[in-house]
ZABA-297787 format. One record per residue (C-alpha): chain; x, y negated, z. Coordinates in nm, 2 decimals. Example, Ala and Ser with C-alpha at 12.3 -4.5 7.8 and 13.67 -1.06 7.14 Angstrom:
// ZABA-297787
<atom "A", <1.23, 0.45, 0.78>>
<atom "A", <1.37, 0.11, 0.71>>
END
This chain:
// ZABA-297787
<atom "A", <12.70, -11.78, 10.29>>
<atom "A", <12.51, -11.76, 9.98>>
<atom "A", <12.61, -11.39, 9.95>>
<atom "A", <12.48, -11.33, 10.30>>
<atom "A", <12.16, -11.49, 10.23>>
<atom "A", <12.13, -11.27, 9.91>>
<atom "A", <12.19, -10.96, 10.11>>
<atom "A", <11.96, -11.07, 10.39>>
<atom "A", <11.69, -11.14, 10.14>>
<atom "A", <11.73, -10.79, 9.98>>
<atom "A", <11.72, -10.61, 10.33>>
<atom "A", <11.40, -10.79, 10.41>>
<atom "A", <11.24, -10.70, 10.07>>
<atom "A", <11.33, -10.33, 10.12>>
<atom "A", <11.19, -10.35, 10.49>>
<atom "A", <10.87, -10.50, 10.34>>
<atom "A", <10.82, -10.24, 10.08>>
<atom "A", <10.88, -9.95, 10.31>>
<atom "A", <10.64, -10.11, 10.56>>
<atom "A", <10.39, -10.15, 10.28>>
<atom "A", <10.41, -9.79, 10.14>>
<atom "A", <10.40, -9.67, 10.52>>
<atom "A", <10.09, -9.85, 10.57>>
<atom "A", <9.92, -9.76, 10.24>>
<atom "A", <10.01, -9.39, 10.30>>
<atom "A", <9.79, -9.39, 10.61>>
<atom "A", <9.50, -9.54, 10.41>>
<atom "A", <9.55, -9.29, 10.11>>
<atom "A", <9.69, -8.94, 10.12>>
<atom "A", <9.64, -8.60, 9.98>>
<atom "A", <9.55, -8.46, 9.62>>
<atom "A", <9.30, -8.23, 9.53>>
<atom "A", <9.05, -8.12, 9.25>>
<atom "A", <8.72, -8.30, 9.23>>
<atom "A", <8.42, -8.31, 9.03>>
<atom "A", <8.22, -8.58, 8.86>>
<atom "A", <7.87, -8.55, 8.82>>
<atom "A", <7.78, -8.68, 8.48>>
<atom "A", <7.43, -8.77, 8.41>>
<atom "A", <7.34, -8.68, 8.04>>
<atom "A", <7.15, -8.98, 7.91>>
<atom "A", <6.97, -8.95, 7.59>>
<atom "A", <7.22, -8.90, 7.30>>
<atom "A", <7.50, -8.81, 7.54>>
<atom "A", <7.69, -8.47, 7.45>>
<atom "A", <7.99, -8.26, 7.57>>
<atom "A", <8.21, -8.42, 7.29>>
<atom "A", <8.15, -8.75, 7.44>>
<atom "A", <8.22, -8.63, 7.78>>
<atom "A", <8.56, -8.45, 7.69>>
<atom "A", <8.67, -8.76, 7.52>>
<atom "A", <8.58, -8.98, 7.81>>
<atom "A", <8.75, -8.74, 8.06>>
<atom "A", <9.04, -8.60, 7.85>>
<atom "A", <8.93, -8.24, 7.92>>
<atom "A", <8.81, -7.97, 7.68>>
<atom "A", <8.49, -7.76, 7.67>>
<atom "A", <8.64, -7.45, 7.87>>
<atom "A", <8.74, -7.65, 8.16>>
<atom "A", <8.38, -7.81, 8.18>>
<atom "A", <8.20, -7.47, 8.12>>
<atom "A", <8.37, -7.31, 8.41>>
<atom "A", <8.20, -7.53, 8.64>>
<atom "A", <7.84, -7.53, 8.46>>
<atom "A", <7.72, -7.18, 8.46>>
<atom "A", <7.37, -7.33, 8.36>>
<atom "A", <7.49, -7.43, 8.02>>
<atom "A", <7.45, -7.14, 7.76>>
<atom "A", <7.49, -7.34, 7.44>>
<atom "A", <7.73, -7.64, 7.43>>
<atom "A", <7.53, -7.76, 7.12>>
<atom "A", <7.20, -7.75, 7.30>>
<atom "A", <7.20, -7.95, 7.63>>
<atom "A", <6.90, -8.16, 7.73>>
<atom "A", <6.91, -8.53, 7.84>>
<atom "A", <6.83, -8.57, 8.21>>
<atom "A", <7.07, -8.28, 8.30>>
<atom "A", <7.38, -8.32, 8.51>>
<atom "A", <7.73, -8.19, 8.39>>
<atom "A", <7.99, -8.12, 8.65>>
<atom "A", <8.34, -8.24, 8.50>>
<atom "A", <8.66, -8.14, 8.68>>
<atom "A", <8.95, -8.39, 8.74>>
<atom "A", <9.26, -8.44, 8.97>>
<atom "A", <9.20, -8.66, 9.26>>
<atom "A", <9.50, -8.88, 9.38>>
<atom "A", <9.61, -9.19, 9.51>>
<atom "A", <9.53, -9.51, 9.30>>
<atom "A", <9.68, -9.87, 9.39>>
<atom "A", <9.45, -10.15, 9.34>>
<atom "A", <9.52, -10.51, 9.38>>
<atom "A", <9.52, -10.50, 9.76>>
<atom "A", <9.47, -10.14, 9.86>>
<atom "A", <9.50, -9.77, 9.79>>
<atom "A", <9.21, -9.54, 9.74>>
<atom "A", <9.16, -9.18, 9.62>>
<atom "A", <9.07, -9.16, 9.24>>
<atom "A", <9.17, -9.09, 8.90>>
<atom "A", <9.25, -9.33, 8.61>>
<atom "A", <9.14, -9.20, 8.27>>
<atom "A", <9.24, -9.35, 7.95>>
<atom "A", <8.96, -9.44, 7.71>>
<atom "A", <8.99, -9.59, 7.36>>
<atom "A", <8.72, -9.85, 7.31>>
<atom "A", <8.45, -9.82, 7.02>>
<atom "A", <8.35, -10.12, 6.82>>
<atom "A", <8.15, -10.39, 7.05>>
<atom "A", <8.19, -10.20, 7.38>>
<atom "A", <8.19, -10.41, 7.70>>
<atom "A", <8.27, -10.30, 8.05>>
<atom "A", <7.92, -10.29, 8.14>>
<atom "A", <7.83, -10.03, 7.85>>
<atom "A", <8.16, -9.84, 7.93>>
<atom "A", <8.06, -9.81, 8.30>>
<atom "A", <7.69, -9.75, 8.28>>
<atom "A", <7.67, -9.56, 7.95>>
<atom "A", <8.00, -9.41, 7.85>>
<atom "A", <8.07, -9.30, 8.20>>
<atom "A", <7.73, -9.27, 8.32>>
<atom "A", <7.77, -9.49, 8.63>>
<atom "A", <8.09, -9.32, 8.75>>
<atom "A", <8.28, -9.63, 8.75>>
<atom "A", <8.19, -10.01, 8.78>>
<atom "A", <8.25, -10.32, 8.59>>
<atom "A", <8.47, -10.47, 8.88>>
<atom "A", <8.69, -10.16, 8.89>>
<atom "A", <8.74, -10.20, 8.50>>
<atom "A", <8.82, -10.58, 8.56>>
<atom "A", <9.08, -10.49, 8.80>>
<atom "A", <9.25, -10.23, 8.60>>
<atom "A", <9.26, -10.39, 8.28>>
<atom "A", <9.35, -10.73, 8.13>>
<atom "A", <9.02, -10.83, 8.00>>
<atom "A", <8.74, -11.05, 8.18>>
<atom "A", <8.42, -10.90, 8.27>>
<atom "A", <8.22, -11.07, 7.97>>
<atom "A", <8.45, -11.01, 7.70>>
<atom "A", <8.38, -10.77, 7.41>>
<atom "A", <8.66, -10.50, 7.38>>
<atom "A", <8.80, -10.47, 7.05>>
<atom "A", <8.78, -10.14, 6.86>>
<atom "A", <9.06, -9.87, 6.96>>
<atom "A", <9.18, -10.07, 7.25>>
<atom "A", <9.31, -9.85, 7.53>>
<atom "A", <9.13, -9.90, 7.87>>
<atom "A", <9.20, -9.79, 8.20>>
<atom "A", <8.89, -9.64, 8.37>>
<atom "A", <8.91, -9.55, 8.74>>
<atom "A", <8.67, -9.30, 8.90>>
<atom "A", <8.69, -9.27, 9.27>>
<atom "A", <8.69, -8.94, 9.44>>
<atom "A", <8.71, -8.77, 9.77>>
<atom "A", <8.93, -8.47, 9.93>>
<atom "A", <8.71, -8.45, 10.26>>
<atom "A", <8.77, -8.59, 10.60>>
<atom "A", <8.89, -8.38, 10.87>>
<atom "A", <8.72, -8.56, 11.15>>
<atom "A", <8.37, -8.50, 10.97>>
<atom "A", <8.44, -8.12, 10.90>>
<atom "A", <8.73, -7.90, 10.81>>
<atom "A", <8.49, -7.66, 10.63>>
<atom "A", <8.46, -7.83, 10.28>>
<atom "A", <8.71, -7.85, 10.00>>
<atom "A", <8.58, -7.94, 9.66>>
<atom "A", <8.37, -8.28, 9.65>>
<atom "A", <8.15, -8.42, 9.39>>
<atom "A", <8.15, -8.79, 9.29>>
<atom "A", <7.76, -8.83, 9.24>>
<atom "A", <7.60, -9.13, 9.10>>
<atom "A", <7.25, -9.18, 9.25>>
<atom "A", <6.97, -9.21, 9.01>>
<atom "A", <6.65, -9.42, 9.05>>
<atom "A", <6.39, -9.21, 9.26>>
<atom "A", <6.66, -9.02, 9.44>>
<atom "A", <6.73, -9.06, 9.81>>
<atom "A", <6.91, -8.91, 10.13>>
<atom "A", <6.64, -8.63, 10.16>>
<atom "A", <6.63, -8.54, 9.80>>
<atom "A", <7.00, -8.52, 9.74>>
<atom "A", <7.06, -8.33, 10.06>>
<atom "A", <6.78, -8.08, 9.99>>
<atom "A", <6.93, -8.01, 9.64>>
<atom "A", <7.25, -7.91, 9.77>>
<atom "A", <7.12, -7.74, 10.09>>
<atom "A", <7.29, -7.97, 10.34>>
<atom "A", <7.19, -8.18, 10.63>>
<atom "A", <7.10, -8.55, 10.60>>
<atom "A", <7.35, -8.62, 10.87>>
<atom "A", <7.64, -8.44, 10.71>>
<atom "A", <7.59, -8.65, 10.38>>
<atom "A", <7.56, -8.97, 10.58>>
<atom "A", <7.89, -8.87, 10.77>>
<atom "A", <8.06, -8.84, 10.44>>
<atom "A", <7.90, -9.16, 10.31>>
<atom "A", <7.90, -9.39, 10.60>>
<atom "A", <7.73, -9.74, 10.51>>
<atom "A", <7.58, -9.60, 10.19>>
<atom "A", <7.21, -9.70, 10.12>>
<atom "A", <7.07, -9.38, 9.96>>
<atom "A", <6.73, -9.53, 9.94>>
<atom "A", <6.86, -9.77, 9.67>>
<atom "A", <6.87, -9.51, 9.38>>
<atom "A", <7.20, -9.62, 9.29>>
<atom "A", <7.57, -9.63, 9.36>>
<atom "A", <7.82, -9.34, 9.42>>
<atom "A", <7.82, -9.08, 9.69>>
<atom "A", <8.04, -8.79, 9.76>>
<atom "A", <7.86, -8.45, 9.80>>
<atom "A", <8.08, -8.19, 9.96>>
<atom "A", <8.10, -7.84, 9.81>>
<atom "A", <7.94, -7.57, 10.02>>
<atom "A", <8.11, -7.25, 9.90>>
<atom "A", <8.43, -7.14, 9.74>>
<atom "A", <8.49, -7.25, 9.36>>
<atom "A", <8.64, -6.98, 9.16>>
<atom "A", <8.68, -7.17, 8.84>>
<atom "A", <8.87, -7.05, 8.51>>
<atom "A", <9.05, -7.39, 8.46>>
<atom "A", <9.23, -7.33, 8.78>>
<atom "A", <9.37, -7.00, 8.67>>
<atom "A", <9.47, -7.10, 8.30>>
<atom "A", <9.65, -7.41, 8.45>>
<atom "A", <9.84, -7.25, 8.75>>
<atom "A", <10.11, -7.01, 8.75>>
<atom "A", <10.09, -6.88, 9.12>>
<atom "A", <9.85, -6.83, 9.40>>
<atom "A", <10.00, -7.10, 9.58>>
<atom "A", <9.91, -7.35, 9.33>>
<atom "A", <9.57, -7.19, 9.31>>
<atom "A", <9.52, -7.21, 9.69>>
<atom "A", <9.60, -7.58, 9.66>>
<atom "A", <9.35, -7.64, 9.41>>
<atom "A", <9.07, -7.46, 9.60>>
<atom "A", <9.13, -7.68, 9.90>>
<atom "A", <9.03, -7.58, 10.26>>
<atom "A", <8.80, -7.28, 10.29>>
<atom "A", <8.44, -7.35, 10.36>>
<atom "A", <8.25, -7.15, 10.62>>
<atom "A", <7.93, -7.08, 10.44>>
<atom "A", <7.80, -7.06, 10.08>>
<atom "A", <7.52, -7.14, 9.85>>
<atom "A", <7.52, -7.44, 9.65>>
<atom "A", <7.26, -7.43, 9.36>>
<atom "A", <7.42, -7.37, 9.03>>
<atom "A", <7.28, -7.71, 8.89>>
<atom "A", <7.54, -7.87, 9.08>>
<atom "A", <7.81, -7.62, 9.12>>
<atom "A", <8.02, -7.35, 8.96>>
<atom "A", <8.03, -7.00, 9.09>>
<atom "A", <7.98, -7.01, 9.46>>
<atom "A", <8.03, -6.70, 9.69>>
<atom "A", <7.98, -6.64, 10.06>>
<atom "A", <8.26, -6.71, 10.28>>
<atom "A", <8.21, -6.36, 10.43>>
<atom "A", <8.30, -6.22, 10.11>>
<atom "A", <8.66, -6.34, 10.12>>
<atom "A", <8.96, -6.15, 10.22>>
<atom "A", <9.33, -6.26, 10.26>>
<atom "A", <9.59, -6.10, 10.03>>
<atom "A", <9.79, -5.97, 10.34>>
<atom "A", <9.47, -5.79, 10.48>>
<atom "A", <9.44, -5.61, 10.14>>
<atom "A", <9.79, -5.56, 10.10>>
<atom "A", <9.80, -5.37, 10.43>>
<atom "A", <9.52, -5.17, 10.37>>
<atom "A", <9.64, -5.03, 10.04>>
<atom "A", <10.00, -4.98, 10.15>>
<atom "A", <10.11, -5.29, 9.98>>
<atom "A", <9.93, -5.17, 9.67>>
<atom "A", <10.13, -4.84, 9.67>>
<atom "A", <10.10, -4.57, 9.41>>
<atom "A", <9.97, -4.35, 9.68>>
<atom "A", <9.66, -4.56, 9.70>>
<atom "A", <9.61, -4.60, 9.32>>
<atom "A", <9.30, -4.43, 9.19>>
<atom "A", <9.27, -4.59, 8.83>>
<atom "A", <9.39, -4.82, 8.59>>
<atom "A", <9.21, -5.02, 8.32>>
<atom "A", <9.29, -5.26, 8.07>>
<atom "A", <9.26, -5.56, 8.31>>
<atom "A", <9.41, -5.43, 8.64>>
<atom "A", <9.48, -5.13, 8.87>>
<atom "A", <9.23, -4.99, 9.12>>
<atom "A", <9.34, -4.89, 9.48>>
<atom "A", <9.16, -4.71, 9.75>>
<atom "A", <9.16, -4.84, 10.11>>
<atom "A", <8.97, -4.86, 10.44>>
<atom "A", <8.88, -5.20, 10.51>>
<atom "A", <8.71, -5.33, 10.83>>
<atom "A", <8.55, -4.99, 10.90>>
<atom "A", <8.44, -4.91, 10.53>>
<atom "A", <8.57, -4.73, 10.23>>
<atom "A", <8.65, -4.97, 9.94>>
<atom "A", <8.80, -4.97, 9.59>>
<atom "A", <9.02, -5.27, 9.54>>
<atom "A", <9.10, -5.39, 9.18>>
<atom "A", <9.39, -5.61, 9.15>>
<atom "A", <9.43, -5.82, 8.83>>
<atom "A", <9.68, -6.09, 8.71>>
<atom "A", <9.62, -6.46, 8.72>>
<atom "A", <9.56, -6.44, 8.35>>
<atom "A", <9.27, -6.21, 8.37>>
<atom "A", <9.06, -6.51, 8.49>>
<atom "A", <8.77, -6.46, 8.25>>
<atom "A", <8.73, -6.09, 8.34>>
<atom "A", <8.75, -6.20, 8.72>>
<atom "A", <8.49, -6.47, 8.68>>
<atom "A", <8.25, -6.24, 8.46>>
<atom "A", <8.26, -5.96, 8.75>>
<atom "A", <8.18, -6.21, 9.02>>
<atom "A", <7.92, -6.40, 8.85>>
<atom "A", <7.71, -6.08, 8.79>>
<atom "A", <7.80, -5.90, 9.13>>
<atom "A", <7.71, -6.21, 9.34>>
<atom "A", <7.37, -6.24, 9.16>>
<atom "A", <7.24, -5.89, 9.12>>
<atom "A", <7.16, -5.62, 9.37>>
<atom "A", <7.04, -5.27, 9.25>>
<atom "A", <7.09, -4.91, 9.37>>
<atom "A", <7.25, -4.82, 9.05>>
<atom "A", <7.49, -5.11, 9.01>>
<atom "A", <7.82, -5.09, 9.20>>
<atom "A", <7.81, -5.33, 9.50>>
<atom "A", <8.05, -5.60, 9.58>>
<atom "A", <8.21, -5.63, 9.91>>
<atom "A", <8.45, -5.92, 9.87>>
<atom "A", <8.74, -6.09, 9.68>>
<atom "A", <9.07, -6.28, 9.71>>
<atom "A", <9.23, -6.54, 9.49>>
<atom "A", <9.57, -6.56, 9.68>>
<atom "A", <9.88, -6.44, 9.47>>
<atom "A", <9.65, -6.23, 9.25>>
<atom "A", <9.28, -6.21, 9.14>>
<atom "A", <9.13, -5.92, 9.34>>
<atom "A", <8.76, -5.78, 9.38>>
<atom "A", <8.67, -5.53, 9.64>>
<atom "A", <8.39, -5.29, 9.56>>
<atom "A", <8.21, -5.03, 9.74>>
<atom "A", <8.41, -4.69, 9.71>>
<atom "A", <8.21, -4.43, 9.49>>
<atom "A", <8.33, -4.09, 9.63>>
<atom "A", <8.32, -3.88, 9.31>>
<atom "A", <8.49, -4.09, 9.05>>
<atom "A", <8.36, -4.15, 8.71>>
<atom "A", <8.14, -3.97, 8.47>>
<atom "A", <8.44, -3.93, 8.21>>
<atom "A", <8.64, -3.75, 8.48>>
<atom "A", <8.36, -3.49, 8.55>>
<atom "A", <8.28, -3.43, 8.17>>
<atom "A", <8.64, -3.40, 8.08>>
<atom "A", <8.72, -3.16, 8.39>>
<atom "A", <9.00, -3.39, 8.53>>
<atom "A", <9.15, -3.33, 8.87>>
<atom "A", <8.99, -2.99, 8.89>>
<atom "A", <8.62, -3.12, 8.92>>
<atom "A", <8.33, -2.88, 8.87>>
<atom "A", <8.12, -2.90, 8.55>>
<atom "A", <7.80, -3.11, 8.60>>
<atom "A", <7.47, -2.91, 8.56>>
<atom "A", <7.23, -3.02, 8.30>>
<atom "A", <7.00, -3.12, 8.56>>
<atom "A", <7.26, -3.35, 8.72>>
<atom "A", <7.35, -3.50, 8.38>>
<atom "A", <6.99, -3.59, 8.31>>
<atom "A", <6.97, -3.76, 8.67>>
<atom "A", <7.29, -3.94, 8.58>>
<atom "A", <7.17, -4.07, 8.26>>
<atom "A", <6.85, -4.19, 8.43>>
<atom "A", <7.05, -4.37, 8.71>>
<atom "A", <7.28, -4.55, 8.45>>
<atom "A", <6.96, -4.64, 8.24>>
<atom "A", <6.79, -4.79, 8.55>>
<atom "A", <7.10, -4.99, 8.63>>
<atom "A", <7.11, -5.13, 8.27>>
<atom "A", <6.73, -5.18, 8.28>>
<atom "A", <6.77, -5.41, 8.59>>
<atom "A", <7.03, -5.66, 8.42>>
<atom "A", <6.84, -5.66, 8.09>>
<atom "A", <6.49, -5.70, 8.20>>
<atom "A", <6.47, -5.83, 8.57>>
<atom "A", <6.74, -6.12, 8.57>>
<atom "A", <6.70, -6.45, 8.40>>
<atom "A", <6.94, -6.51, 8.24>>
<atom "A", <6.97, -6.14, 8.13>>
<atom "A", <7.32, -5.98, 8.14>>
<atom "A", <7.47, -5.78, 7.87>>
<atom "A", <7.74, -5.54, 7.99>>
<atom "A", <7.94, -5.50, 7.67>>
<atom "A", <8.14, -5.21, 7.78>>
<atom "A", <7.92, -4.92, 7.86>>
<atom "A", <8.10, -4.60, 7.85>>
<atom "A", <8.15, -4.27, 8.07>>
<atom "A", <8.46, -4.42, 8.25>>
<atom "A", <8.23, -4.70, 8.37>>
<atom "A", <7.96, -4.50, 8.51>>
<atom "A", <8.06, -4.40, 8.88>>
<atom "A", <7.93, -4.10, 9.06>>
<atom "A", <7.86, -4.10, 9.45>>
<atom "A", <7.88, -3.81, 9.69>>
<atom "A", <7.53, -3.71, 9.57>>
<atom "A", <7.61, -3.73, 9.19>>
<atom "A", <7.41, -4.04, 9.17>>
<atom "A", <7.53, -4.28, 8.91>>
<atom "A", <7.62, -4.66, 8.95>>
<atom "A", <7.72, -4.87, 8.65>>
<atom "A", <8.05, -5.07, 8.71>>
<atom "A", <8.31, -5.29, 8.56>>
<atom "A", <8.12, -5.61, 8.44>>
<atom "A", <8.43, -5.79, 8.33>>
<atom "A", <8.31, -5.83, 7.97>>
<atom "A", <7.95, -5.91, 8.07>>
<atom "A", <7.78, -6.18, 7.89>>
<atom "A", <7.47, -6.40, 8.00>>
<atom "A", <7.20, -6.46, 7.74>>
<atom "A", <6.87, -6.65, 7.81>>
<atom "A", <6.56, -6.47, 7.80>>
<atom "A", <6.38, -6.50, 7.48>>
<atom "A", <6.69, -6.64, 7.28>>
<atom "A", <6.75, -6.32, 7.08>>
<atom "A", <7.10, -6.26, 6.96>>
<atom "A", <7.44, -6.46, 7.00>>
<atom "A", <7.77, -6.46, 6.81>>
<atom "A", <8.07, -6.40, 7.01>>
<atom "A", <8.44, -6.26, 7.00>>
<atom "A", <8.46, -5.89, 6.96>>
<atom "A", <8.54, -5.71, 7.29>>
<atom "A", <8.48, -5.35, 7.41>>
<atom "A", <8.56, -4.99, 7.33>>
<atom "A", <8.59, -4.85, 6.99>>
<atom "A", <8.34, -4.57, 6.94>>
<atom "A", <8.08, -4.75, 7.17>>
<atom "A", <8.04, -5.06, 6.99>>
<atom "A", <7.74, -5.10, 6.76>>
<atom "A", <7.75, -5.18, 6.38>>
<atom "A", <7.62, -5.53, 6.41>>
<atom "A", <7.85, -5.63, 6.67>>
<atom "A", <8.17, -5.47, 6.49>>
<atom "A", <8.05, -5.61, 6.16>>
<atom "A", <7.93, -5.95, 6.26>>
<atom "A", <8.02, -6.02, 6.64>>
<atom "A", <7.62, -6.03, 6.70>>
<atom "A", <7.55, -5.95, 7.06>>
<atom "A", <7.20, -5.87, 7.23>>
<atom "A", <7.10, -5.62, 7.49>>
<atom "A", <7.09, -5.36, 7.20>>
<atom "A", <7.45, -5.33, 7.19>>
<atom "A", <7.43, -5.18, 7.53>>
<atom "A", <7.15, -4.96, 7.43>>
<atom "A", <7.38, -4.83, 7.14>>
<atom "A", <7.68, -4.76, 7.39>>
<atom "A", <7.43, -4.57, 7.62>>
<atom "A", <7.32, -4.35, 7.33>>
<atom "A", <7.70, -4.26, 7.29>>
<atom "A", <7.70, -4.18, 7.65>>
<atom "A", <7.41, -3.95, 7.61>>
<atom "A", <7.59, -3.77, 7.33>>
<atom "A", <7.88, -3.75, 7.58>>
<atom "A", <7.66, -3.58, 7.84>>
<atom "A", <7.56, -3.33, 7.60>>
<atom "A", <7.92, -3.25, 7.44>>
<atom "A", <8.14, -3.37, 7.72>>
<atom "A", <8.36, -3.51, 7.44>>
<atom "A", <8.44, -3.87, 7.40>>
<atom "A", <8.31, -4.13, 7.17>>
<atom "A", <8.59, -4.03, 6.90>>
<atom "A", <8.59, -3.67, 6.81>>
<atom "A", <8.81, -3.44, 6.58>>
<atom "A", <8.59, -3.18, 6.44>>
<atom "A", <8.66, -2.87, 6.23>>
<atom "A", <8.50, -2.55, 6.18>>
<atom "A", <8.72, -2.39, 6.45>>
<atom "A", <8.73, -2.64, 6.71>>
<atom "A", <8.60, -2.97, 6.86>>
<atom "A", <8.81, -3.20, 7.06>>
<atom "A", <8.82, -3.56, 7.19>>
<atom "A", <9.09, -3.78, 7.05>>
<atom "A", <9.23, -4.12, 7.15>>
<atom "A", <9.20, -4.44, 6.97>>
<atom "A", <9.49, -4.34, 6.74>>
<atom "A", <9.27, -4.10, 6.57>>
<atom "A", <9.35, -3.93, 6.25>>
<atom "A", <9.17, -3.88, 5.92>>
<atom "A", <8.98, -3.59, 6.04>>
<atom "A", <8.82, -3.75, 6.34>>
<atom "A", <8.48, -3.93, 6.35>>
<atom "A", <8.28, -4.12, 6.57>>
<atom "A", <8.03, -3.90, 6.78>>
<atom "A", <7.75, -4.09, 6.67>>
<atom "A", <7.81, -3.98, 6.30>>
<atom "A", <7.88, -3.63, 6.39>>
<atom "A", <7.57, -3.59, 6.59>>
<atom "A", <7.38, -3.76, 6.32>>
<atom "A", <7.47, -3.50, 6.07>>
<atom "A", <7.33, -3.24, 6.30>>
<atom "A", <7.00, -3.43, 6.39>>
<atom "A", <6.93, -3.51, 6.04>>
<atom "A", <6.89, -3.13, 5.95>>
<atom "A", <6.54, -2.97, 5.96>>
<atom "A", <6.60, -2.75, 6.25>>
<atom "A", <6.90, -2.91, 6.43>>
<atom "A", <6.90, -2.70, 6.75>>
<atom "A", <7.13, -2.43, 6.59>>
<atom "A", <7.42, -2.66, 6.49>>
<atom "A", <7.35, -2.86, 6.81>>
<atom "A", <7.45, -2.58, 7.02>>
<atom "A", <7.81, -2.57, 6.88>>
<atom "A", <7.83, -2.93, 7.01>>
<atom "A", <7.71, -2.85, 7.37>>
<atom "A", <7.97, -2.86, 7.63>>
<atom "A", <8.09, -2.50, 7.67>>
<atom "A", <8.13, -2.54, 8.04>>
<atom "A", <7.75, -2.53, 8.08>>
<atom "A", <7.76, -2.18, 7.94>>
<atom "A", <7.39, -2.10, 7.85>>
<atom "A", <7.26, -2.28, 8.17>>
<atom "A", <7.05, -2.53, 7.98>>
<atom "A", <6.70, -2.55, 7.82>>
<atom "A", <6.77, -2.61, 7.45>>
<atom "A", <6.45, -2.80, 7.40>>
<atom "A", <6.57, -3.05, 7.67>>
<atom "A", <6.90, -3.10, 7.51>>
<atom "A", <6.73, -3.15, 7.16>>
<atom "A", <6.53, -3.43, 7.31>>
<atom "A", <6.82, -3.60, 7.48>>
<atom "A", <6.99, -3.59, 7.14>>
<atom "A", <6.68, -3.74, 6.97>>
<atom "A", <6.68, -4.01, 7.25>>
<atom "A", <7.06, -4.09, 7.18>>
<atom "A", <6.98, -4.09, 6.81>>
<atom "A", <6.71, -4.36, 6.86>>
<atom "A", <6.95, -4.56, 7.07>>
<atom "A", <7.23, -4.55, 6.81>>
<atom "A", <7.01, -4.63, 6.51>>
<atom "A", <7.19, -4.87, 6.26>>
<atom "A", <6.94, -5.13, 6.27>>
<atom "A", <6.92, -5.28, 6.63>>
<atom "A", <6.59, -5.42, 6.59>>
<atom "A", <6.46, -5.05, 6.57>>
<atom "A", <6.66, -4.93, 6.89>>
<atom "A", <6.43, -4.89, 7.20>>
<atom "A", <6.49, -5.12, 7.51>>
<atom "A", <6.65, -4.99, 7.83>>
<atom "A", <6.30, -4.99, 7.98>>
<atom "A", <6.16, -4.75, 7.71>>
<atom "A", <6.47, -4.53, 7.76>>
<atom "A", <6.40, -4.52, 8.14>>
<atom "A", <6.06, -4.40, 8.08>>
<atom "A", <6.17, -4.14, 7.81>>
<atom "A", <6.41, -4.00, 8.06>>
<atom "A", <6.17, -3.99, 8.37>>
<atom "A", <5.93, -3.81, 8.16>>
<atom "A", <6.19, -3.56, 8.05>>
<atom "A", <6.31, -3.50, 8.40>>
<atom "A", <5.96, -3.48, 8.53>>
<atom "A", <5.86, -3.23, 8.26>>
<atom "A", <5.54, -3.39, 8.19>>
<atom "A", <5.43, -3.51, 7.83>>
<atom "A", <5.21, -3.80, 7.98>>
<atom "A", <5.39, -4.09, 7.82>>
<atom "A", <5.25, -4.40, 7.68>>
<atom "A", <5.37, -4.42, 7.33>>
<atom "A", <5.32, -4.79, 7.32>>
<atom "A", <5.61, -4.82, 7.55>>
<atom "A", <5.81, -4.67, 7.29>>
<atom "A", <5.81, -4.98, 7.10>>
<atom "A", <5.67, -4.77, 6.80>>
<atom "A", <6.00, -4.60, 6.77>>
<atom "A", <5.95, -4.28, 6.60>>
<atom "A", <6.24, -4.10, 6.74>>
<atom "A", <6.11, -4.18, 7.09>>
<atom "A", <5.77, -4.06, 7.00>>
<atom "A", <5.92, -3.75, 6.90>>
<atom "A", <6.05, -3.68, 7.24>>
<atom "A", <5.70, -3.60, 7.38>>
<atom "A", <5.55, -3.44, 7.07>>
END
């Protein structure tokens, strides 16, 4: 009888546990990536945030394009911190959240941890529930604490259009209208996602739905397949456009393609459709939704390049910059561009695929077009963009031989007026400036230098690295030998002569024949020399280069020398 009672008791316990799990699973289900909006109080910094949320700088920076210097973040800003949102079991219920582990400092209290360390993202009563100390007790140094932060994965009954959600602590002075306006959502939608919340109180936590698709580097680096990435991205939104203060990179829903659609358009990325190969992926031709496109397919490991291109192309629009059509993040990282019919400048200059030689007038126009594209990203965007990989293969020509700058995978942002930055060395040998190769210093002047090398290419049709002898000149690859030299050095030898035109003619593209004005070629060479001066401070801006090329093309000498930034080589162009 005792044994029977024991079995019956065990059975009842199992039934009870099964019933409890079943009930709780209805209350809490799903798993997603969420963001915590951390308000930076005076003295807070990214080191404190990374410690509190067990993360690293790169994960945080992927969601915060407004941060340019991790050592210089002002108090009063908000920082988006990514974390995994899942089910947490409290004393009497389950809810969506994440339990962080935090080591207490000397004299910490629950209130200090909740209000200061976690900037209002957790509460004292939650800390009491998840730890063994009472509310008023001082926490010993190095004591490990459980810190719960709540989150949301959305609610299908409200809307199926939103995936990533922000846990947002309200601040004094904030209300429903101000928060809704800041994220370009309706008051009603925010209320539907936050029923019963008093927005006018200026305190408490609310959930803000993401409006746009997040393409974040931390997903790519931590996932091995497109399926996991799809899970992290969550449901697809229907419209885009959250201000960057709150979000990472957002792009319009209309830009997204499915992997299957792109695979079908390219014959499953067949060799027959392949039109190019770069360091970060292959490029395919396709006709997609009634238009001709170029599709760049990259591995998931190329996330930084993918992000850099999207960041630029979703924010800049110019006739002389290649236009973004769309993207996909299923299985591979894919960017869809407008198709530029005539290939690259490099192909034309090298005579590849039987292409006709470019006339001198066409070369001048191509130089001006590319210069205008660079001028735009340097002078007319804030932050400014530095391309970092200007070269003839990255200048594309349309059906009318008008140029567009392409391949923004190495692009760097720099705030206007901040001067130069230090960075890891990337780019193409022969096009990289001395201050960049020697010290890793970057500014817009490294693009100016590379553009000067392209000008030399337009003259000679040779690459950035040239093998030169008395009998021949030829382009060599990166595995150049002792007899090779940079195009810059070769042209400098010629341009430093008292009368350079004679020796300069030996460097001019033989396919031009005699169909060029030597005076015009000399002036382009002088401009190239100015662009490639060793001292980057003395190089002209791209705005000055545009003015010089416009003057050269128009054949006039009416040029305000003040726009040359007092650069003597530019002044010589019109003298």
